[in-house]
C-alpha positions as CSV (number, residue, x, y, z in Angstrom):
1,X,121.8,79.4,177.0
2,X,125.2,80.1,175.5
3,X,126.7,83.6,175.7
4,X,127.3,85.4,172.4
5,X,131.0,85.9,171.6
6,X,131.8,89.6,171.1
7,X,133.6,90.7,167.9
8,X,135.3,93.9,166.8
9,X,132.0,95.3,165.3
10,X,130.5,95.0,168.8
11,X,133.0,97.6,170.0
12,X,131.5,100.2,167.7
13,X,134.5,100.5,165.4
14,X,136.9,101.6,168.0
15,X,140.6,100.6,167.7
16,X,142.7,100.6,170.8
17,X,146.5,101.0,170.5
18,X,149.4,101.5,172.8
19,X,151.6,102.7,170.0
20,X,152.5,106.4,170.7
21,X,153.3,106.9,167.0
22,X,149.9,105.7,165.8
23,X,148.5,107.9,163.1
24,X,144.7,107.5,162.9
25,X,144.4,109.6,159.8
26,X,145.6,106.7,157.7
27,X,142.5,104.7,158.7
28,X,139.8,107.4,158.8
29,X,137.9,108.2,155.6
30,X,137.6,111.9,155.2
31,X,135.1,114.1,153.4
32,X,137.6,114.5,150.6
33,X,137.6,110.8,149.6
34,X,136.9,110.4,145.9
35,X,134.7,107.9,144.3
36,X,136.6,105.2,142.5
37,X,135.7,104.7,138.9
38,X,133.1,102.0,138.4
39,X,135.6,99.6,136.8
40,X,137.8,99.9,139.9
41,X,134.9,99.1,142.3
42,X,134.5,95.5,143.5
43,X,131.0,95.2,144.8
44,X,129.3,92.2,146.5
45,X,125.6,91.3,146.1
46,X,124.3,89.5,149.2
47,X,120.9,88.0,150.0
48,X,119.6,88.3,153.5
49,X,116.4,87.7,155.5
50,X,117.9,87.8,159.0
51,X,116.6,90.3,161.4
52,X,113.9,91.5,159.0
53,X,110.9,89.4,160.0
54,X,111.5,86.9,157.3
55,X,111.4,89.5,154.5
56,X,114.1,89.2,151.9
57,X,116.5,91.9,150.9
58,X,119.5,92.3,148.5
59,X,122.5,94.0,150.1
60,X,125.2,95.7,148.0
61,X,128.5,96.0,149.9
62,X,132.0,97.2,149.1
63,X,131.3,100.7,147.6
64,X,134.2,103.1,148.0
65,X,133.4,106.8,147.8
66,X,131.4,109.6,149.4
67,X,128.0,108.9,151.0
68,X,126.2,111.2,148.5
69,X,127.4,109.0,145.6
70,X,126.3,105.9,147.4
71,X,122.9,107.4,148.0
72,X,122.6,108.4,144.4
73,X,123.5,104.8,143.2
74,X,121.0,103.4,145.7
75,X,118.2,105.6,144.3
76,X,119.0,104.6,140.8
77,X,118.9,100.8,141.7
78,X,115.6,101.2,143.6
79,X,114.0,103.1,140.7
80,X,115.2,100.5,138.1
81,X,113.9,97.6,140.2
82,X,110.7,99.4,141.2
83,X,111.1,98.6,144.9
84,X,112.0,100.4,148.1
85,X,115.2,100.3,150.1
86,X,117.7,102.3,152.0
87,X,121.4,103.2,152.4
88,X,122.8,102.4,155.8
89,X,126.4,101.9,157.1
90,X,127.9,102.1,153.6
91,X,125.6,99.4,152.2
92,X,122.7,99.6,149.8
93,X,119.7,97.6,150.9
94,X,117.1,96.8,148.3
95,X,113.8,95.1,149.2
96,X,113.3,91.6,147.6
97,X,115.7,89.1,146.1
98,X,116.6,91.0,142.9
99,X,120.3,90.1,142.9
100,X,120.5,89.0,139.3
101,X,118.7,92.2,138.0
102,X,120.8,94.4,140.2
103,X,124.0,92.7,139.2
104,X,123.2,93.2,135.5
105,X,122.4,96.9,136.1
106,X,125.7,97.4,137.9
107,X,127.7,95.5,135.4
108,X,126.1,97.5,132.6
109,X,127.4,100.7,134.4
110,X,130.9,99.2,134.5
111,X,131.0,97.9,138.1
112,X,132.6,94.5,139.0
113,X,130.0,92.6,141.0
114,X,130.2,89.2,142.5
115,X,127.4,87.1,143.9
116,X,128.0,86.2,147.6
117,X,126.0,83.4,149.4
118,X,123.0,81.3,148.3
């Protein structure tokens, strides 16, 4: 059995640097980060069934802004689609393959959304 190759995400988001003048504040999102206007957001609508026991989900990635605004958008999408879901790791996860419906809802609100994958 082949060993899995480790990637950066397997390190837990740590960045190692030997630069003494490295300023991490440039790369860390703070609580004061503002939500970009919908027309400035470029979201991606993904379809996935991996790691979910064969159940399909739609994943919205690429949102820039505070967690509270992301949760609010997730609630709105779940309510409009009449399904469950969650918000984890900066992504909105909606149960079922409702990409087209979700993309139309987001575009109606002014977001730029592109379909990624299948």
